[in-house]
C-alpha positions in Angstrom: 8.0 29.0 45.9 9.1 25.5 46.5 9.8 24.3 50.2 13.8 24.5 49.6 13.4 28.2 48.3 11.2 29.1 51.0 13.5 27.6 53.8 16.4 29.4 52.7 14.7 32.8 52.3 13.3 32.2 56.0 16.9 31.5 57.0 18.4 34.4 55.1 16.0 36.9 57.0 17.3 35.8 60.1 21.0 35.6 58.9 21.3 32.0 59.7 22.8 29.2 57.6 21.0 26.0 57.3 21.9 22.7 58.9 21.3 19.8 56.5 22.0 16.5 58.4 22.2 13.4 56.3 20.9 9.6 57.2 21.0 6.4 55.4 17.3 5.5 55.1 17.0 2.0 56.5 19.8 2.1 59.0 19.3 0.5 61.3 15.8 0.0 60.0 12.8 1.6 58.2 10.9 1.9 61.4 13.6 3.7 63.1 14.2 5.9 60.0 10.5 6.8 60.2 11.0 7.9 63.9 14.0 9.7 63.4 13.1 12.1 60.7 10.5 13.8 62.6 13.0 14.0 65.5 15.7 15.6 63.4 13.3 18.4 62.1 12.6 18.7 65.7 16.2 19.0 66.8 16.8 22.1 64.7 17.4 20.5 61.2 16.6 23.1 58.2 16.5 20.1 55.5 17.3 16.6 55.7 19.3 14.4 53.1 17.9 10.8 52.7 20.4 8.5 51.8 19.4 5.9 49.3 21.5 2.7 49.8 23.5 1.4 47.0 25.9 -1.6 46.7 28.6 0.5 45.1 28.6 4.1 46.7 31.5 5.2 45.2 31.6 9.0 46.8 31.5 7.3 50.5 33.9 6.4 53.0 33.5 3.5 55.3 30.9 4.8 57.7 28.3 5.5 55.0 29.3 2.6 53.0 28.7 0.3 56.0 25.3 2.1 56.5 24.4 1.3 53.1 25.3 -2.1 53.3 23.1 -2.7 56.7 20.0 -1.1 54.9 20.4 -3.1 51.8 20.5 -6.2 54.0 17.2 -5.2 55.8 15.5 -5.1 52.2 15.5 -1.3 51.8 14.8 -0.2 48.4 13.9 3.1 46.4 10.4 2.4 46.5 10.1 1.8 50.4 12.0 5.0 50.8 9.2 7.0 48.6 6.6 5.1 50.7 8.6 6.3 54.0 8.9 10.1 52.9 5.1 10.0 52.1 4.5 8.6 55.3 6.2 11.2 57.4 5.4 14.2 55.0 2.7 15.3 57.1 4.5 15.2 60.4 7.4 17.3 58.9 7.6 20.8 57.0 11.0 21.0 56.1 12.4 19.9 52.9 13.4 16.4 52.0 16.0 15.6 49.8 16.9 12.2 48.5 20.7 11.6 47.9 22.1 8.4 46.0 23.6 6.7 43.0 21.9 6.7 39.6 21.2 3.0 39.3 18.4 2.8 41.5 16.7 5.9 39.8 17.3 5.1 36.4 16.0 1.7 36.9 12.5 3.2 37.9 12.5 5.2 35.3 12.7 9.2 35.3 9.1 9.8 34.4 7.8 7.1 37.1 10.3 8.2 39.5 9.5 11.9 39.2 5.6 11.3 39.8 6.1 9.1 42.7 8.5 11.5 44.3 6.2 14.1 43.8 3.4 12.1 45.2 5.3 11.2 48.3 6.6 15.1 49.0 10.3 14.9 48.0 11.7 18.3 47.4 15.1 17.7 45.6 17.5 15.0 44.6 21.2 14.5 44.6 22.8 12.2 42.4 26.5 12.3 42.6 27.5 9.8 39.8 25.1 11.4 37.1 26.7 13.9 35.4 24.7 17.2 33.9 25.3 16.1 30.4 24.0 12.2 30.8 21.1 13.3 33.3 19.5 16.0 31.4 16.1 13.9 30.5 16.0 12.9 34.2 16.5 16.5 35.6 14.0 17.9 33.2 11.5 15.0 34.4 12.3 16.2 38.1 11.8 19.8 37.6 8.7 19.3 35.6 7.2 18.3 38.9 8.7 20.9 40.9 11.4 18.8 42.4 15.1 20.2 42.6 17.9 18.6 41.0 20.8 19.4 43.1 24.0 19.4 41.5 27.8 19.1 42.9 30.7 21.0 42.3 34.3 20.2 43.8 37.7 21.6 44.3 38.8 20.1 40.8 35.7 21.6 39.0 36.9 24.0 36.4 35.8 27.4 35.8 33.8 26.6 32.7 32.1 23.7 34.0 31.4 25.5 37.4 29.2 28.1 35.0 27.5 25.1 33.6 26.9 23.5 37.2 25.5 26.5 38.6 23.4 27.5 35.6 21.7 23.8 35.7 21.3 23.2 39.4 17.9 24.0 41.1 17.2 24.4 45.0 21.2 24.9 45.8 24.6 24.4 44.8 26.5 21.3 46.8 29.9 22.1 47.0 31.9 19.2 47.9 34.8 20.5 50.1 37.7 18.2 49.4 39.0 15.7 47.1 38.2 12.2 48.3 35.3 10.2 49.9 32.7 11.1 52.7 34.1 10.9 56.3 34.7 13.2 59.3 37.8 15.3 59.1 39.7 16.7 62.2 40.3 20.1 60.2 38.6 21.8 57.4 40.6 22.2 54.2 42.4 25.7 53.3 40.9 27.9 50.8 37.2 26.6 51.4 36.0 30.3 52.1 37.3 31.6 49.1 35.8 28.8 46.9 32.4 29.3 48.3 32.4 32.9 47.7 33.7 32.3 44.1 30.7 30.1 43.5 28.3 32.7 44.9 29.5 35.5 42.7 28.6 32.8 39.8 25.0 32.3 41.0 22.1 33.5 43.1 21.3 29.9 44.4 22.3 29.1 47.9 25.8 27.2 48.3 26.2 24.4 50.8 29.2 22.8 51.9 29.6 19.0 52.7 32.0 16.3 53.3 34.3 16.1 56.1 32.3 18.4 58.5 31.6 16.8 61.6 31.8 19.2 64.9 29.8 22.2 66.1 32.7 24.4 65.6 33.2 23.3 61.8 29.4 24.0 61.4 29.9 27.4 62.9 32.8 28.3 60.8 31.2 27.2 57.6 28.1 29.1 58.3 29.9 32.3 58.5 30.2 32.3 54.7 28.1 29.5 53.2 24.3 29.4 53.2 24.2 25.6 54.4 26.2 22.9 55.9 26.0 19.2 55.5 27.0 16.7 58.1 26.7 13.1 57.1 29.3 10.5 58.1 29.4 11.9 62.0 25.5 11.6 62.3 25.7 8.1 60.8 28.2 6.9 63.2 26.3 8.4 66.0 23.4 6.4 64.8 25.7 3.1 64.4 26.8 3.5 67.8 23.5 4.2 69.6 22.0 0.7 68.7 18.5 0.7 67.8 14.9 1.9 68.3 14.5 5.0 70.5 18.2 5.1 71.7 19.1 5.9 67.9 16.5 8.7 67.8 17.7 10.1 71.1 21.2 10.2 70.3 20.7 11.6 66.7 18.3 14.1 67.9 20.9 15.3 70.9 23.7 15.6 68.2 21.8 17.5 65.6 20.7 20.0 68.4 24.2 20.5 69.3 25.3 21.2 65.7 22.4 23.6 65.0 22.9 25.7 68.3 26.2 27.6 66.9 24.2 28.5 63.7 21.6 30.0 65.8 24.1 32.1 67.8 25.9 33.2 64.9 
């Protein structure tokens, strides 16, 4: 059983949805990221998405886009991120998932990336701009190493395509809750629960919801019907505003603990 499957099985026994925070690796710097990952796990994160910075992150709003710019300016690369995962893996038992755009992964090459990701302890990969039809060889290379290829579905996804996505995804299905880019929203979109339940009828995989989620109340609401909740931009903004070093770690840890609390109560 993979770490991802084990984590969701443990949470299911407790009747608890997963909290999945997203951070851009290297924002504000790699040393802080190395401190941050174990701290988020300690604060209650069930899985962690590690953002791979890219110069043209088409699905991202301004908060994560600027975080990518800062990380790239600091010299962060996919190889350095793999090295970082390897360095923290012994400190963190929860699944670590890389989320980024196709170019850096394809530049490294499917086979080489899969080997190095396995050696580092990566549990899953999310690539928003790599459709299943074009990423088949890449995803097969991952799965051969026991690494989940996590696919995304959206409000605009047709039923026939949804069937294909849930059949090819491994680990979990990532449901993008709204049409548009990432970024905190004051309210959740209407019809979200119905859409999540529809996906769950098509697959036994966990369904996790991201994009636009920013508050403990929103996390609690989604946690009532989804298997996991992803919070990205709101946390990245907390990191940006905290400054650097231990101040970043403390602020992020407190924010994640607040997000996890209603899921424990539920």
